C-alpha positions in Angstrom: -11.6 2.2 4.2 -12.1 -1.2 5.6 -11.8 -4.7 4.3 -15.2 -4.6 2.7 -14.9 -1.1 1.3 -11.3 -0.3 0.5 -10.4 3.3 -0.6 -8.6 4.8 -3.5 -6.8 7.9 -2.1 -5.2 10.3 -4.5 -3.1 13.1 -2.9 -2.2 16.0 -5.3 0.7 17.2 -3.1 2.8 16.0 -0.2 1.6 13.3 2.2 2.7 12.5 5.7 1.4 9.2 7.2 1.9 8.7 10.9 0.1 5.5 11.8 -3.2 3.6 11.7 -4.3 1.1 9.1 -5.4 2.0 5.5 -7.3 -0.6 3.3 -6.9 0.2 -0.4 -4.6 2.2 -2.7 -2.7 5.5 -1.9 -1.3 7.5 -4.8 0.9 10.4 -3.8 1.9 13.0 -6.4 4.3 14.9 -4.0 6.7 14.0 -1.3 5.9 11.0 0.9 6.9 11.0 4.6 6.4 8.0 6.9 6.5 8.6 10.6 5.3 6.1 13.2 4.2 2.6 12.2 1.4 2.8 9.6 -0.1 -0.3 8.0 -1.3 -0.2 4.4 -3.2 -3.3 3.3 -3.1 -2.7 -0.4 -0.7 -0.5 -2.4 1.3 2.7 -2.0 2.5 4.6 -5.0 4.6 7.8 -4.9 5.5 9.8 -8.0 8.3 11.8 -6.2 11.7 10.5 -5.7 11.8 12.5 -2.4 10.4 10.1 0.1 11.7 10.1 3.7 10.8 9.0 7.2 11.8 7.7 10.5 9.0 5.1 11.0 8.3 1.6 9.9 5.9 1.2 7.1 4.1 -2.2 6.9 2.8 -2.9 3.4 0.5 -5.9 3.1 -0.7 -7.1 -0.3 -2.7 -10.3 -0.5 -4.9 -10.5 -3.6 -7.3 -13.2 -2.4 -6.9 -13.1 1.3 -9.1 -12.0 4.2 -8.2 -9.7 7.1 -6.5 -12.4 9.1 -2.8 -12.4 9.8 -2.3 -15.7 7.9 -4.6 -15.6 4.8 -5.0 -18.7 2.7 -2.7 -18.9 -0.3 -4.4 -20.2 -3.4 -1.9 -22.1 -5.5 -1.4 -20.6 -9.0 -2.7 -17.1 -8.1 0.6 -15.4 -7.1 4.1 -15.2 -8.6 7.1 -12.8 -8.7 7.7 -11.6 -12.2 10.5 -9.6 -13.6 10.0 -6.7 -16.0 8.0 -3.5 -16.1 4.4 -2.7 -15.2 1.8 -3.9 -17.7 -1.7 -2.5 -17.5 -3.7 -5.2 -19.2 
């Protein structure tokens, strides 16, 4: 994917990510292994509790930003909330 066409990647099994940049959402049903220094501009979800690696994963989530290193923050659009996931 790219900033204008992010991907939704669903892996039905194990996933090993070694580098590069992914724009979008990655959903892993198996074991997640991180090696190298990948960048995910979006979200990474893993069902398995068996995740490992020797690399440095860089997760970037900015809901209303552009592809720059310092996106503009829009006051009132972001907050840290406690509690569980709500899908509505």
